[in-house]
KOLNU-240277 format. One record per residue (C-alpha): residue number from 1; residue in one letter; x, y, z. Coordinates in nm, 4 decimals. Last residue first. Layout:
residues N
R     k   r         px         py         pz
R   NUM   A          X          Y          Z
...
//
This chain:
residues 271
R     k   r         px         py         pz
R   271   E    -0.1931     2.1353    -1.6651
R   270   L    -0.3552     1.7853    -1.6978
R   269   L    -0.1029     1.6414    -1.4609
R   268   I    -0.1750     1.9010    -1.2449
R   267   N    -0.6192     1.8639    -1.2636
R   266   K    -0.5433     1.4753    -1.1328
R   265   Y    -0.3403     1.5154    -0.8618
R   264   T    -0.6103     1.7763    -0.7277
R   263   E    -0.8896     1.5164    -0.8230
R   262   L    -0.6869     1.2448    -0.5520
R   261   I    -0.7101     1.4823    -0.3331
R   260   E    -1.0278     1.4518    -0.3430
R   259   T    -1.0534     1.1440    -0.3316
R   258   A    -0.8239     1.0691    -0.0550
R   257   S    -1.0345     1.2853     0.1634
R   256   P    -0.9345     1.6107     0.3006
R   255   R    -0.8197     1.7127     0.6269
R   254   R    -1.0618     1.9122     0.8395
R   253   N    -1.2121     1.5936     1.0299
R   252   P    -0.8421     1.4768     1.1299
R   251   H    -0.7689     1.8196     1.3593
R   250   V    -0.3830     1.8898     1.3151
R   249   N    -0.4040     2.0004     0.9404
R   248   K    -0.1167     1.8046     0.7336
R   247   C    -0.3632     1.6884     0.4233
R   246   K    -0.4718     2.1151     0.4478
R   245   L    -0.1294     2.1831     0.3623
R   244   H    -0.0860     1.9270     0.1323
R   243   I    -0.3551     2.0546    -0.0943
R   242   D    -0.2176     2.4194    -0.0684
R   241   M     0.1723     2.2933    -0.1808
R   240   L     0.0798     2.0683    -0.4290
R   239   Q     0.1737     2.3268    -0.6962
R   238   L     0.4707     2.4133    -0.4997
R   237   K     0.5217     2.0372    -0.5114
R   236   N     0.5120     2.0388    -0.9075
R   235   K     0.7218     2.3271    -0.9304
R   234   T     0.9444     2.1729    -0.7360
R   233   H     1.0443     1.8441    -0.8954
R   232   S     1.3499     1.7107    -0.6923
R   231   D     1.1590     1.3737    -0.5794
R   230   L     0.8416     1.3323    -0.6934
R   229   F     0.7895     1.0202    -0.5887
R   228   F     0.9078     1.0784    -0.2405
R   227   N     0.7335     1.4229    -0.2535
R   226   C     0.3857     1.1909    -0.2847
R   225   V     0.4677     0.9943    -0.0279
R   224   N     0.5356     1.2811     0.2218
R   223   P     0.2361     1.4887     0.1438
R   222   I     0.0078     1.1546     0.1563
R   221   K     0.1088     1.1371     0.5577
R   220   W    -0.1372     1.3247     0.7261
R   219   I    -0.4515     1.1789     0.4285
R   218   D    -0.3457     0.7951     0.6216
R   217   T    -0.4303     0.8783     0.9369
R   216   K    -0.7462     1.0125     0.8480
R   215   E    -0.8975     0.6591     0.7862
R   214   N    -0.9665     0.6712     1.1634
R   213   Y    -0.8746     0.7301     1.5376
R   212   P    -0.9105     0.5360     1.8496
R   211   P    -0.7783     0.6802     2.1790
R   210   M    -0.5142     0.5146     2.3986
R   209   E    -0.6214     0.3646     2.7242
R   208   S    -0.6404     0.0062     2.6845
R   207   D    -0.2378     0.0102     2.4742
R   206   V    -0.0992     0.1857     2.8453
R   205   F     0.1301     0.4807     2.7618
R   204   D     0.3749     0.5869     2.9869
R   203   R     0.1876     0.9486     3.2120
R   202   D     0.2736     1.3134     3.2121
R   201   E     0.2777     1.3189     2.8258
R   200   F    -0.0660     1.2081     2.7682
R   199   P    -0.1686     1.1954     2.3918
R   198   W     0.0164     0.9738     2.2772
R   197   L     0.0999     0.9876     1.8815
R   196   Q    -0.1459     0.8099     1.6150
R   195   E    -0.4022     1.1322     1.6491
R   194   P    -0.1202     1.3904     1.5830
R   193   A    -0.0396     1.1321     1.2012
R   192   V     0.2102     0.9342     1.1608
R   191   F     0.5627     1.0451     0.9497
R   190   D     0.7185     1.3054     1.2643
R   189   G     0.7384     1.0197     1.5201
R   188   N     0.6091     0.7751     1.7309
R   187   L     0.4143     0.5158     1.8133
R   186   E     0.2919     0.3096     2.0878
R   185   K     0.2389    -0.0783     2.0945
R   184   H    -0.0452    -0.2498     1.9846
R   183   G    -0.1260    -0.2002     1.6797
R   182   C    -0.3142     0.0534     1.4263
R   181   K    -0.6346     0.1374     1.6551
R   180   I    -0.9177     0.1692     1.4798
R   179   M    -1.2773     0.3505     1.4338
R   178   N    -1.5783     0.2617     1.5119
R   177   G    -1.9863     0.4084     1.2888
R   176   L    -2.1088     0.1074     1.3450
R   175   E    -2.2387     0.1149     0.9202
R   174   N    -1.9244     0.1815     0.8575
R   173   D    -1.7166    -0.0505     0.9597
R   172   I    -1.3846     0.0410     1.0225
R   171   V    -1.1442    -0.2257     0.8754
R   170   A    -0.7374    -0.2372     0.9763
R   169   L    -0.5122    -0.3367     0.6863
R   168   S    -0.2021    -0.5139     0.8676
R   167   D    -0.1449    -0.7610     0.5485
R   166   V    -0.2387    -0.6163     0.2458
R   165   D     0.0800    -0.5856     0.1121
R   164   N     0.0525    -0.5442    -0.2787
R   163   L    -0.1223    -0.2581    -0.3516
R   162   V    -0.0534    -0.1628    -0.7021
R   161   L     0.1297     0.1022    -0.8558
R   160   H     0.2511     0.2095    -1.1931
R   159   L     0.4932     0.2360    -1.4191
R   158   D     0.4424     0.0855    -1.6963
R   157   A     0.5585    -0.2968    -1.6405
R   156   T     0.4326    -0.1813    -1.2600
R   155   L     0.5975    -0.0722    -0.9607
R   154   L     0.5001    -0.2296    -0.6337
R   153   Y     0.3822    -0.1137    -0.2675
R   152   Q     0.4051    -0.2134     0.0398
R   151   S     0.7544    -0.0771     0.0809
R   150   L     0.6433     0.2274     0.0669
R   149   T     0.5227     0.2427     0.3238
R   148   K     0.7870     0.0702     0.5555
R   147   E     1.0229     0.3339     0.3493
R   146   L     0.7992     0.6131     0.4353
R   145   D     0.7409     0.5580     0.8042
R   144   N     0.4667     0.4073     1.0214
R   143   S     0.2643     0.2324     0.7184
R   142   D     0.1709    -0.0837     0.8315
R   141   C    -0.1631     0.0941     1.0001
R   140   M    -0.3340     0.1068     0.6415
R   139   V    -0.7149     0.1858     0.6996
R   138   F    -0.9547    -0.0181     0.5417
R   137   T    -1.2540     0.1739     0.4940
R   136   K    -1.6043    -0.0727     0.5400
R   135   D    -1.9449    -0.0841     0.4081
R   134   T    -1.9856     0.0870     0.0391
R   133   K    -1.6354    -0.0333    -0.0306
R   132   G    -1.4348     0.1494    -0.2860
R   131   H    -1.4654     0.4982    -0.0386
R   130   H    -1.1358     0.4197     0.2180
R   129   L    -0.9671     0.1628     0.0683
R   128   Y    -0.9669     0.2479    -0.3081
R   127   S    -0.9859     0.6214    -0.2358
R   126   L    -0.6298     0.5579    -0.0779
R   125   I    -0.5351     0.3310    -0.4302
R   124   E    -0.6284     0.6372    -0.6011
R   123   A    -0.4460     0.8561    -0.3441
R   122   Y    -0.1413     0.5949    -0.4714
R   121   D    -0.1588     0.5351    -0.8627
R   120   I    -0.2224     0.9803    -0.9209
R   119   C     0.1021     1.0182    -0.7073
R   118   L     0.2488     0.7889    -0.9176
R   117   Q     0.0724     0.9583    -1.2455
R   116   I     0.2902     1.2951    -1.1106
R   115   R     0.6141     1.1378    -1.1540
R   114   F     0.5061     0.9419    -1.4320
R   113   K     0.4271     1.2546    -1.5664
R   112   A     0.7095     1.4582    -1.4356
R   111   A     1.0107     1.1819    -1.6101
R   110   A     1.0279     1.3475    -1.9341
R   109   S     1.0308     1.6533    -1.7807
R   108   K     1.3195     1.5652    -1.5761
R   107   D     1.5614     1.4730    -1.8509
R   106   A     1.8985     1.5287    -1.7313
R   105   K     1.9046     1.2092    -1.4715
R   104   G     1.8390     0.9710    -1.7779
R   103   F     1.5005     0.9140    -1.9151
R   102   S     1.4573     0.4578    -1.8051
R   101   S     1.7871     0.4325    -1.6022
R   100   D     1.6690     0.7725    -1.3703
R    99   L     1.2883     0.6869    -1.3469
R    98   I     1.4074     0.3032    -1.2269
R    97   E     1.6501     0.4355    -1.0040
R    96   N     1.4033     0.7006    -0.8274
R    95   V     1.1001     0.4489    -0.8087
R    94   N     1.3293     0.1829    -0.6245
R    93   R     1.1314     0.2293    -0.2947
R    92   A     0.7999     0.1774    -0.4519
R    91   T     0.8330    -0.1871    -0.4490
R    90   G     0.9914    -0.4145    -0.7214
R    89   L     1.0871    -0.3568    -1.0996
R    88   K     1.0370    -0.7814    -1.1157
R    87   H     0.6879    -0.7504    -1.0528
R    86   Y     0.5316    -1.1185    -1.0443
R    85   E     0.1481    -1.2041    -1.0339
R    84   T     0.0057    -1.3922    -0.7199
R    83   I    -0.0106    -1.8018    -0.6270
R    82   V    -0.1642    -1.8559    -0.3396
R    81   I    -0.0538    -2.1174    -0.0522
R    80   S    -0.2507    -2.2015     0.2322
R    79   N    -0.4758    -2.4195     0.1113
R    78   C    -0.4449    -2.4264    -0.2170
R    77   W    -0.4157    -2.0521    -0.4060
R    76   G    -0.4540    -1.9067    -0.7690
R    75   L    -0.3458    -1.6206    -0.9846
R    74   I    -0.4195    -1.3638    -0.7453
R    73   Q    -0.3529    -0.9960    -0.8608
R    72   T    -0.1616    -0.7403    -0.6677
R    71   V    -0.4455    -0.4440    -0.5042
R    70   Y    -0.5082    -0.1441    -0.7786
R    69   P    -0.6203    -0.2965    -1.0558
R    68   S    -0.9736    -0.4316    -0.8817
R    67   Q    -0.8761    -0.8052    -0.5895
R    66   L    -0.9932    -0.6693    -0.2725
R    65   E    -1.1849    -0.9806    -0.0818
R    64   K    -0.9248    -1.2011    -0.1879
R    63   L    -0.6119    -0.9548    -0.1003
R    62   M    -0.7918    -0.9301     0.2342
R    61   K    -0.8666    -1.3276     0.3027
R    60   T    -0.5343    -1.3694     0.2966
R    59   G    -0.4601    -1.0915     0.4574
R    58   H    -0.6190    -1.1993     0.8030
R    57   N    -0.4690    -1.5695     0.6959
R    56   Y    -0.1651    -1.4229     0.7314
R    55   D    -0.2092    -1.2625     1.0783
R    54   A    -0.4337    -1.5772     1.2073
R    53   T    -0.1080    -1.8159     1.1445
R    52   F     0.1501    -1.5532     1.2699
R    51   N     0.3374    -1.8174     1.5105
R    50   N     0.7135    -1.8349     1.3621
R    49   Q     0.8707    -2.0436     1.1970
R    48   V     0.5589    -2.1478     0.9682
R    47   N     0.5928    -1.8579     0.7784
R    46   P     0.2795    -1.8547     0.6435
R    45   E     0.3036    -1.9433     0.2131
R    44   N     0.3335    -1.6967    -0.0386
R    43   W     0.4501    -1.8107    -0.4670
R    42   V     0.5594    -1.5711    -0.6355
R    41   V     0.4574    -1.5515    -1.0565
R    40   S     0.7515    -1.5782    -1.3418
R    39   H     0.6157    -1.6767    -1.6515
R    38   G     0.6603    -1.9811    -1.8546
R    37   R     0.4389    -2.2128    -1.8203
R    36   W     0.3919    -2.1191    -1.4208
R    35   S     0.7712    -2.0197    -1.2307
R    34   A     0.8351    -2.0148    -0.8971
R    33   L     1.0438    -1.5935    -0.7439
R    32   Y     0.9112    -1.7502    -0.3778
R    31   V     0.7674    -1.5502    -0.0176
R    30   K     0.7917    -1.6320     0.2945
R    29   K     0.5583    -1.4880     0.5500
R    28   V     0.4186    -1.3102     0.8921
R    27   A     0.6955    -1.2217     1.0376
R    26   G     0.8521    -1.1023     0.7475
R    25   Q     1.0775    -1.2771     0.4073
R    24   G     1.2001    -1.1879     0.1144
R    23   L     1.2402    -1.3073    -0.2243
R    22   L     1.3426    -1.7087    -0.2356
R    21   D     1.4391    -1.8768    -0.4766
R    20   G     1.2182    -2.1195    -0.6999
R    19   K     0.8625    -2.3079    -0.6505
R    18   K     0.7469    -2.4246    -0.9367
R    17   V     0.4033    -2.4326    -1.0038
R    16   E     0.2254    -2.6902    -1.2685
R    15   K     0.2072    -3.0359    -1.1300
R    14   G     0.1124    -2.8905    -0.7940
R    13   I    -0.0584    -2.5661    -0.8490
R    12   T    -0.2370    -2.6962    -1.1046
R    11   T    -0.4396    -2.9385    -0.8796
R    10   C    -0.4031    -2.7408    -0.5711
R     9   N    -0.5990    -2.4825    -0.7770
R     8   L    -0.5443    -2.2095    -1.0885
R     7   K    -0.7587    -1.9319    -1.1361
R     6   P    -0.9211    -2.0210    -1.4875
R     5   E    -0.7605    -1.9016    -1.7945
R     4   C    -0.8335    -1.5910    -1.9874
R     3   L    -1.0994    -1.3998    -1.8720
R     2   N    -1.0439    -1.4214    -1.4326
R     1   M    -0.7141    -1.4512    -1.5512
//
């Protein structure tokens, strides 16, 4: 869009973009399939039934700020309406069905490179969020279980990942050295990092007393996501066991960076 066509504005959206069926909605926004000059696009707007306008505006700001090959492309906007590109394969939760239909369940070797590439894409996106901006580090806060995490990413037509949902990114200012907390409720389960769990067993959760943390929470979750992409490819899981064990270190500062994990994944693909 930057090279071939100016960003869509209020005039072009009003005249040329036709809003269609509802694709989905959450507490913050509604998403519709739309058409523009014969192309399928996505129409995003705030869910006005709920009082989350500030969250929607934050997500829009993040989407604009993070525009890159790793994030869903914005085609244009008008006030609170944002038009983004459409990926018909849907979210990363659909990976196994799509690869089975593309290569067949028996042809595991053909799908293996695509599966490793998805791990690479995931690590590459996190590396961009953590290190792509010199003064800021972005942390994926809306990732408290595997299903929710996978739903944040879309599959492109050539089977790559792009980050689509940035509404709940938390920002660490590296110059100030501050840390973050994901929301104001107690988190539970093995998927979230240990430092995200309430550390005081002898008393009830109190938000103001919950210790903050940093982007290493994203690192803890990488093995779960990558192993989902690898599915039944045991050989690749064994090759990645060492780096994945490091990701699961209970001490956040001893976990590798997303960039280190990315390099390991790339080496496995070369092999």
